[in-house]
C-alpha positions in Angstrom: -33.9 -71.9 1.6 -34.5 -68.4 2.9 -31.6 -66.2 3.8 -30.6 -62.6 4.6 -28.1 -60.4 2.7 -25.8 -58.0 4.5 -23.7 -55.3 2.6 -21.1 -53.1 4.2 -19.2 -50.3 2.5 -15.9 -49.8 4.5 -13.0 -47.4 4.0 -11.1 -49.6 1.6 -13.8 -51.7 0.0 -17.2 -53.5 0.0 -18.0 -56.6 1.9 -21.1 -58.8 1.6 -22.4 -61.8 3.5 -25.3 -64.2 3.3 -26.7 -65.5 6.6 -29.2 -68.3 7.2 -32.3 -67.8 9.4 -30.4 -69.5 12.2 -27.5 -67.0 12.0 -25.1 -69.3 10.2 -22.8 -67.6 7.7 -23.5 -69.2 4.3 -21.3 -67.1 2.0 -19.2 -64.0 1.7 -17.6 -61.7 -0.8 -15.4 -58.6 -1.0 -14.0 -56.1 -3.5 -11.9 -53.0 -3.1 -12.1 -49.4 -4.4 -9.5 -46.6 -4.3 -9.2 -43.5 -2.1 -7.7 -40.3 -3.5 -5.9 -37.8 -1.3 -5.8 -34.5 -3.4 -4.4 -32.5 -0.5 -3.1 -33.3 3.0 -6.1 -33.9 5.2 -8.5 -34.5 2.2 -9.8 -37.9 1.2 -12.2 -38.7 -1.7 -13.9 -41.7 -3.3 -16.1 -42.3 -6.3 -19.7 -43.4 -5.5 -19.8 -45.4 -8.8 -16.9 -47.4 -7.4 -19.0 -48.2 -4.3 -21.8 -49.7 -6.3 -19.4 -51.6 -8.6 -17.5 -53.2 -5.7 -20.7 -53.8 -3.7 -22.4 -55.6 -6.6 -19.3 -57.8 -7.1 -19.1 -58.6 -3.4 -22.9 -59.5 -3.4 -22.6 -61.8 -6.4 -19.6 -63.5 -4.8 -21.5 -64.1 -1.5 -24.6 -65.4 -3.2 -22.6 -67.8 -5.3 -20.7 -69.1 -2.3 -24.0 -69.5 -0.4 -25.6 -71.5 -3.3 -27.9 -68.8 -4.6 -30.6 -68.9 -1.8 -33.8 -66.9 -1.8 -33.2 -63.5 0.0 -35.9 -62.4 2.5 -34.2 -59.2 3.7 -31.3 -56.9 2.9 -29.7 -54.4 5.2 -26.7 -52.1 4.5 -24.1 -50.3 6.5 -21.5 -47.8 5.5 -18.9 -45.5 7.0 -20.5 -42.5 8.5 -19.9 -38.9 7.3 -18.9 -40.2 3.8 -20.9 -37.7 1.8 -22.0 -38.0 -1.9 -22.9 -35.0 -4.0 -25.3 -36.0 -6.7 -27.5 -34.5 -9.5 -31.2 -35.2 -10.0 -30.5 -38.6 -11.6 -28.2 -39.7 -8.7 -25.0 -39.2 -10.7 -22.0 -37.9 -8.9 -21.2 -34.2 -9.5 -17.8 -34.5 -7.8 -16.0 -37.2 -5.8 -17.6 -38.0 -2.4 -15.9 -36.6 0.7 -14.7 -39.6 2.8 -15.4 -39.7 6.5 -11.7 -38.9 7.3 -11.7 -35.8 5.1 -10.8 -32.9 7.4 -11.1 -29.9 5.1 -14.2 -28.5 6.9 -12.4 -27.5 10.1 -13.4 -23.8 9.9 -17.0 -24.8 9.2 -17.0 -27.1 12.2 -15.9 -24.3 14.4 -18.7 -22.1 13.1 -21.3 -24.6 14.3 -20.1 -24.2 17.8 -20.8 -20.4 17.6 -24.5 -20.8 16.9 -25.5 -22.1 20.4 -28.4 -24.0 18.8 -30.1 -26.3 21.3 -29.9 -29.4 19.0 -26.1 -29.3 19.3 -26.6 -30.4 22.9 -26.7 -33.9 21.4 -23.2 -33.5 19.9 -21.2 -31.8 22.6 -22.0 -28.3 21.5 -20.7 -28.5 17.9 -20.6 -30.6 14.8 -17.3 -32.5 14.2 -15.2 -31.7 11.2 -16.1 -35.0 9.5 -19.9 -34.6 9.6 -22.3 -33.9 6.7 -23.3 -30.4 7.8 -19.8 -28.9 7.9 -18.9 -30.7 4.7 -22.1 -29.2 3.0 -21.0 -25.8 4.4 -17.6 -26.2 2.9 -19.1 -27.0 -0.5 -21.4 -24.0 -0.4 -18.4 -21.7 0.5 -15.7 -23.2 -1.7 -17.5 -24.9 -4.6 -20.8 -22.9 -4.8 -21.6 -23.9 -8.3 -21.5 -27.6 -7.4 -23.5 -27.0 -4.2 -26.2 -25.2 -6.2 -26.3 -27.9 -8.8 -26.6 -30.7 -6.2 -30.0 -32.2 -6.0 -28.8 -34.5 -3.3 -26.1 -34.3 -0.6 -26.4 -37.5 1.3 -24.6 -40.1 3.4 -23.2 -43.2 1.6 -25.8 -45.4 3.4 -28.6 -43.3 1.9 -27.1 -43.4 -1.5 -26.8 -47.2 -1.3 -30.5 -47.6 -0.2 -31.5 -45.4 -3.2 -29.5 -47.6 -5.6 -31.3 -50.7 -4.1 -34.8 -49.3 -3.9 -35.1 -46.1 -6.0 -36.3 -44.3 -2.8 -34.5 -41.5 -1.0 -35.1 -42.9 2.4 -32.4 -41.9 5.0 -31.3 -43.8 8.0 -32.5 -42.2 11.2 -29.2 -43.2 12.7 -27.2 -41.2 10.2 -29.6 -38.3 10.3 -29.5 -38.0 14.1 -25.7 -38.6 14.4 -24.4 -36.6 11.4 -27.0 -34.1 10.2 -28.4 -32.8 13.6 -31.8 -34.4 12.9 -33.9 -34.2 16.1 -36.3 -37.2 16.3 -37.9 -35.9 19.5 -38.3 -32.3 18.2 -38.5 -30.5 14.9 -36.7 -33.1 12.7 -34.3 -31.3 10.5 -33.2 -28.1 12.1 -33.9 -25.6 9.3 -33.1 -22.6 11.4 -29.6 -24.0 12.2 -29.0 -24.7 8.5 -30.1 -21.2 7.7 -27.8 -19.7 10.3 -24.9 -21.7 8.8 -25.5 -20.4 5.3 -27.0 -23.6 3.9 -30.7 -22.9 4.4 -31.7 -25.2 1.5 -29.8 -28.2 2.8 -32.9 -30.1 4.0 -34.2 -30.1 0.5 -31.0 -31.9 -0.7 -31.2 -34.6 2.1 -33.3 -37.8 1.8 -37.1 -37.2 1.5 -37.9 -39.4 4.5 -36.2 -40.7 7.6 -36.6 -44.3 8.5 -35.8 -45.9 11.9 -33.0 -48.5 12.0 -34.5 -51.9 11.4 -37.7 -50.7 9.7 -38.5 -51.8 6.1 -37.8 -49.3 3.4 -39.3 -51.2 0.5 -38.7 -54.0 -2.0 -35.5 -54.4 -4.0 -35.9 -52.5 -7.3 -35.9 -54.4 -10.6 -32.7 -52.9 -11.9 -30.8 -53.6 -8.7 -32.2 -57.1 -8.6 -30.9 -57.8 -12.1 -27.5 -56.3 -11.4 -27.0 -58.2 -8.1 -28.6 -61.5 -9.2 -31.0 -61.6 -6.2 -34.1 -63.8 -6.0 -36.8 -63.8 -3.3 -38.8 -61.1 -1.6 -35.7 -59.1 -0.8 -37.1 -56.4 1.5 -34.6 -53.6 2.0 -34.4 -52.6 5.6 -33.0 -49.3 7.0 -29.4 -49.7 8.2 -26.9 -47.1 9.1 -23.4 -46.5 10.4 -21.1 -49.6 10.3 -19.5 -49.3 13.8 -22.7 -48.1 15.5 -24.7 -51.1 14.3 -22.1 -53.4 15.7 -23.7 -53.0 19.1 -26.6 -55.1 17.8 -24.2 -58.0 17.2 -22.8 -58.4 20.7 -25.9 -60.0 22.2 -28.3 -57.1 22.4 -26.3 -54.1 23.7 -27.4 -53.8 27.3 -26.1 -50.7 29.2 -22.4 -51.0 30.0 -21.5 -52.9 26.9 -19.1 -51.0 24.6 -18.3 -52.1 21.1 -15.0 -51.0 19.6 -14.7 -51.7 15.9 -10.9 -51.7 15.2 -9.8 -51.0 11.7 -8.4 -48.1 9.7 -10.0 -46.1 12.5 -11.4 -47.2 15.8 -15.1 -46.5 16.5 -16.5 -46.8 20.0 -20.3 -47.1 20.6 -22.6 -47.8 23.5 -26.2 -47.1 24.5 -27.5 -45.5 27.8 -30.9 -45.3 29.3 -30.7 -41.7 30.5 -28.7 -39.0 28.8 -25.5 -37.4 30.0 -23.8 -34.5 28.2 -19.9 -34.6 28.5 -18.2 -32.5 25.8 -15.6 -35.2 25.2 -17.9 -37.7 23.4 -20.3 -37.5 20.5 -23.9 -37.7 21.7 -26.0 -38.6 23.5 -28.1 -39.2 20.4 -31.8 -39.8 21.0 -33.4 -42.9 19.3 -30.4 -43.2 16.9 -30.2 -47.0 17.2 -33.2 -48.1 19.2 -36.2 -45.9 20.1 -36.1 -44.9 23.7 -32.4 -45.2 24.2 -29.4 -42.8 23.8 -26.4 -43.6 21.7 -22.9 -42.4 22.6 -19.9 -42.7 20.4 -16.2 -41.9 20.4 -13.4 -42.6 18.1 -9.8 -42.5 16.9 -9.4 -41.2 13.3 -6.2 -43.2 12.8 -5.6 -46.6 14.3 -4.8 -49.5 12.0 -3.9 -47.0 9.4 -1.1 -45.8 11.7 0.2 -49.3 12.0 0.0 -49.9 8.2 1.9 -46.6 7.6 4.5 -47.5 10.2 5.2 -51.0 8.9 4.8 -50.4 5.1 5.4 -46.7 4.7 8.0 -45.7 7.3 9.9 -49.0 7.9 9.3 -50.1 4.3 8.4 -53.7 4.8 6.2 -55.4 2.2 2.8 -56.4 3.4 3.7 -60.0 3.2 6.5 -59.4 5.8 4.5 -57.5 8.3 3.7 -60.6 10.3 7.4 -61.1 10.9 7.8 -57.5 12.1 4.9 -58.0 14.5 6.4 -61.1 16.0 9.8 -59.4 16.4 8.2 -56.4 18.1 6.2 -58.6 20.4 9.5 -60.0 21.8 10.5 -56.6 23.1 9.5 -55.4 26.6 6.9 -52.7 26.7 7.9 -49.0 27.0 11.6 -49.7 27.6 12.4 -48.7 24.0 12.1 -45.1 25.1 9.7 -44.1 22.2 6.3 -42.4 22.2 4.1 -42.4 19.1 1.2 -40.0 18.9 -1.6 -41.4 16.8 -3.1 -38.1 15.6 -2.1 -38.7 11.9 -5.5 -37.3 10.7 -6.2 -35.3 13.9 -8.2 -36.4 16.9 -11.9 -37.4 16.8 -12.6 -37.7 20.6 -12.1 -36.8 23.3 -9.9 -33.8 22.2 -12.0 -33.1 19.0 -9.1 -31.4 17.3 -8.6 -32.0 13.6 -5.4 -30.0 13.7 -3.4 -32.4 15.9 -0.7 -34.3 14.0 1.1 -37.6 14.5 4.7 -37.8 15.9 7.4 -40.2 16.9 9.3 -38.9 19.9 12.5 -40.3 21.4 14.3 -41.6 18.3 18.0 -42.2 18.5 20.5 -43.7 16.0 20.1 -47.0 18.0 16.3 -47.2 17.5 15.3 -50.3 15.5 12.4 -50.9 13.2 10.9 -53.3 15.8 11.0 -50.7 18.5 9.4 -48.1 16.3 6.6 -50.5 15.3 6.0 -51.6 18.9 5.8 -47.9 19.9 3.2 -47.3 17.2 1.1 -50.2 18.5 1.4 -48.7 22.0 0.5 -45.3 20.8 -2.7 -46.5 19.1 -3.6 -48.4 22.4 -3.0 -45.2 24.4 -5.4 -43.4 22.1 -8.0 -46.2 22.8 -7.6 -45.7 26.5 -8.0 -42.0 26.1 -11.4 -42.6 24.6 -12.5 -45.2 27.1 -11.4 -42.9 30.0 -13.5 -40.1 28.5 -16.6 -42.4 28.7 -16.1 -43.2 32.3 -15.1 -39.7 33.3 -18.3 -38.5 31.6 -20.5 -40.8 33.6 -21.0 -43.5 30.9 -20.7 -47.0 32.2 -18.0 -49.3 30.7 -18.5 -52.8 32.1 -17.7 -55.0 29.1 -15.6 -54.1 26.1 -16.0 -56.0 22.8 -13.3 -55.7 20.1 -13.8 -56.7 16.5 -12.3 -55.9 13.1 -8.7 -55.9 11.9 -7.3 -56.1 15.5 -8.0 -59.9 15.4 -5.2 -60.3 12.9 -2.6 -58.5 15.0 -2.0 -60.3 18.3 0.4 -57.6 19.5 -2.1 -54.9 19.0 -4.8 -57.0 20.7 -2.8 -57.8 23.8 -1.3 -54.3 24.1 -4.9 -52.9 24.0 -5.9 -55.1 26.9 -2.7 -54.3 28.8 -3.0 -50.5 28.3 -6.7 -50.6 29.3 -5.8 -52.8 32.3 -9.0 -54.8 31.9 -10.1 -57.9 30.0 -11.5 -57.4 26.5 -13.8 -59.8 24.6 -12.6 -60.5 21.0 -15.2 -61.3 18.4 -13.0 -63.4 16.1 -13.7 -65.0 12.7 -16.7 -62.8 12.1 -17.6 -59.3 10.9 -19.8 -57.6 13.5 -21.1 -55.0 11.0 -22.3 -57.7 8.6 -23.7 -59.8 11.4 -25.6 -56.7 12.7 -27.0 -56.1 9.2 -28.3 -59.7 9.2 -30.0 -58.9 12.5 -31.7 -55.9 10.9 -32.7 -57.9 7.8 -34.1 -60.6 10.0 -36.2 -58.2 12.1 -37.2 -55.9 9.3 -38.4 -58.8 7.1 -40.6 -60.1 10.0 -38.5 -63.3 10.6 -37.5 -62.7 14.2 -39.8 -60.0 15.7 -38.0 -57.2 17.5 -34.4 -56.1 17.1 -33.6 -57.3 20.6 -34.9 -60.8 19.8 -33.0 -61.0 16.6 -29.8 -59.6 18.2 -30.0 -62.3 20.9 -30.4 -65.0 18.3 -27.5 -63.8 16.2 -25.0 -63.2 19.1 -21.4 -64.2 18.0 -18.9 -66.3 19.8 -16.1 -64.4 21.7 -12.8 -65.1 23.4 -11.6 -63.1 26.4 -8.1 -61.6 26.4 -6.8 -60.8 29.9 -4.2 -58.1 30.5 -0.7 -59.2 31.5 -0.2 -58.0 35.1 3.4 -57.2 34.6 2.7 -54.9 31.7 -0.1 -52.9 33.2 2.1 -50.7 35.5 4.6 -50.0 32.7 1.8 -48.9 30.4 0.4 -46.7 33.1 3.6 -44.7 33.0 3.7 -44.8 29.2 0.1 -43.5 29.0 1.0 -40.6 31.2 3.9 -39.7 28.9 1.5 -40.0 25.9 -0.8 -37.5 27.5 2.0 -35.1 28.4 3.5 -35.4 24.8 0.1 -34.6 23.4 -0.1 -31.4 25.5 3.5 -30.4 24.7 3.1 -30.8 20.9 -0.4 -29.3 20.4 0.9 -25.8 19.6 3.4 -26.9 16.9 0.8 -29.4 15.5 -1.6 -26.5 14.9 1.1 -24.4 13.3 2.2 -27.2 11.0 -1.3 -28.1 10.0 -1.9 -24.5 9.0 0.9 -24.7 6.4 -0.8 -27.3 4.2 -1.6 -26.1 0.7 -5.0 -24.3 0.4 -5.3 -23.9 4.2 
């Protein structure tokens, strides 16, 4: 029996799944890896841990699926997670995780260049992206930067481990390295102006459109993963961005929000618009001839995990009870506002120096009230991103939610209430893995175009309607959230400047 293999490297671990040619999930696996936080605002991982965990997850998935022959393989990873490698692909230092915010000064320098390619990213590169991180390395770890033969996205590293080829995803290149698919490709003059003129030589040797075949699975990876069959490796990309392929084809007006440690928002448009509050529009990043737009919350589910386990101190096994107790409280009446900027703001404010806050605490405040306020704060952040889309002329007709939000009914319902519109929940499935199966099916020649494969693999959804009585209350709460953001911005910037090594 032929099948397709999907592999996803997330923030906390690797996930793999095997899908049949009809889109049926046949088997899955997962394994975790650690993240290290050497300084406030920094986050690092070991690329060797990615491969170890990914291989274990793949073997689990294959075993559960009964060891089918694999026709195609596609991979997805977090974006802006940057590996620094020697000529043999060995790490020279820990990888800089997507949420690592150390390159704030370098991000600001990109805005000063006025380079025309930055029109595709709101006039500047975000602090998380590969180019500012490469600049930081060149400025603060020059010996490591000089020794690096490769500075690449995690997705590109994974494709190299699978095939032995340095073939970069066009999605990652366009969205995170300022690659211009309709112009000069890599902007060598921009890199030169930023003090990293040799960066292009450290990036992948070729750029491959999403869904196109890269090549066959290499013999070493085949043995390590236990894979049989043709196993054509297909170009993948950014986990959340690919999710748009798994909601039925991604016609204009569909917005996919992948809710997890962070929240990632993605949609495609037929004609470009250029608001400064979003990332993009990126030409040909997902599908040739269309423009990808993205937004995001750096901290979402991570805020809820920190509130429940870190601040309130409940063991993970007891969080379900905390959620149920918080759900019994009326919205907003607790008098608390939580700002979700624990790792800064991705969009629309694009400010890595914002910080989280809990406002309105009294000696009568209860753990359930604090947790409910944290859920509401994350939902307010979601609305802030959605509003930035619509305010910028980007259609938002249907919203699809997936990821960890399906396990937290309070978070799910509060999001619908704060948005004041129905949302479609993709439950019981992982959109990123399903999207990778779409790519594997198309790239291996099984289902023709990406659009045909996406339609065939569309998941089942359930619609969550907003509670009318909550919508008005949350309208006022959202106004307070925006006011509190404005009022605390100055002190956030001062506090963030006091971190060691700033």
